[in-house]
N, C-alpha and C positions, 0 to 999 in steps of 0.2 A: 503493500499500499503505499502511497506517497501522497502528501501533501502540498498543494501547489498554488499560487495565486489565481485568482478567476480570471479567464480569459473572453472575451465576446461570445465566442461558440460556445460557452457555457449557457446561455441563455435561457435555452431550452430546460436542461436539468433544474437551474437555479429557481426559474418561476415555476418549474413542478413543486419543487421541495418548500417554496413559499405558501404554495397551495395547501401542501400535505401538513405543514406546519401549523398554519390557521386554523386547518380544521380539526388538527390535532388538541391544539388547545381549547378549541372550542368546546371539548370534553367537559373542561374545567371551568370555563366561563361562557356559556351561551349567549352572552352579549355582544362577544367578539362576532364582526362579519365572516361569511362564508368565504372560505378561501377563494374560489372561481370569480366571485363578484367582486373581490376585493384585490386580487394578485398584481393588476395594473398599478394601482394606487401604492400598494407595499413595496412594487419593485423600483418603481420612483422615489419613493421616501428613503429606501433603502441606498439607491444611487447619488441621491443628492446627500445624504448625511455622510457618504463615504468621501464625496468630493470637499464636502465644507468642512468636514470635521478630520482631515487625515486618516481616513478609511481605507480598509481592504477588506477583501472577501478570499477567504482560502476555501479550496476545494479538497475533499477527500476523494481518491481515486484508485481503483482496483482494477487490473487489466482494461485500463482505458475507459472506465466507466465511473462516472460521479456517484459516491455512495453517502455522500454528506457534504457539509458545508458550515464556514463559521464567518460571521459578520462583525468587524470590531473597527472601532472608530478611537482612535489614539488622542484626538485634541478637543474633548467636550468641554464645553464652559459650565461651571456651577452657576444654577440659576437661580438656588435657594436663596430667599431675602436675607435669611439670618446665617448663612456663611459669607466666611471670607472669600472672594472670588479666588479661584482656582482651576484649574485643568485636569481632567481624568480621563482613563480611557474606560470605553463601555463596549461589552458584547451584547449586542442588539439581537442577534440571531444567531441560533445552533441549532442545526437538525442531522440526523444520521439516519438512514434508510431503514425501513423496519427489520430486512435481514441482516443487519449489521450492528444492529444496537444490542450493547453487553460485551461487546468485541475491541473496547478502549478507544474507538474511532471517536470518540465525543472526547475522551481525555487527550488525544492526540492533536485534535483540532484545537483544543482550549489551549495546550502547549503552544501551538503557532501563534495562535492569537497574543497570547502573554509575550512571547517572545517578540513580536511586532511592536507590542505596546512599549515594552523596554526599549527596543531599538529607536523609537522616537521619544525618549527619556519618559515616557508616563511614569509616576511614582504609584497609582493605585488603578487597579482594575475594576471595574463594578459588572454585575450583571442583575439581572432580575429573573424570578421564577414565580409562576402560580403556585401558592402554597399546596394546592393538591396533587401537583405534579411530582410525586415523591421520589421518582426514579432521577428525574433531574436534579432535585434538591440534594440529593445522597451524592450525587456524582459531583456537584460543586463543592459540597463540603468535605469530599474524598480529597479534591486536589487543593484543600488549604484556602476556599472562599469561606469567609465568618459572615454570620449575621451583623448587620449593621443599624437597620432602621426596618422597623417591621410595621406595615400598614395593615390595618384590621377596617373591616367593613360589615356592617349589620344590614340584612334583608328588612324592610319595613313593610308590613302588610298595608 
């Protein structure tokens, strides 16, 4: 398996994975838009963030077939009103194809994202996860991500 930078010829695999990722996350949050209807907006948003926030997309590939991807932006400005201004790196998206989950592909993609962030002098790498996505949460904790801010919500009838 190799991890490499996204190339324009990867567009079909990437957009398919964005659809699958969005639909996967809808299991945990049905308020999320359907992947098919939102894929164009998701793709444009991802590319814009990569362009404006020093980002890259890395593709995991086996036998010339994409099996997953990670998107990381290395220079995201903190916009919290109570923070001193600072830059951080942010993993916006991580996806591994169904047949490859549990085979360390996610770990390798995140290692590449971390190496890229470090190469851009980022001192902090952030990632978000839906609380019910325990497999992803466990992966992130396994590779030393720590809880920093926990957001809670209550459903109102």
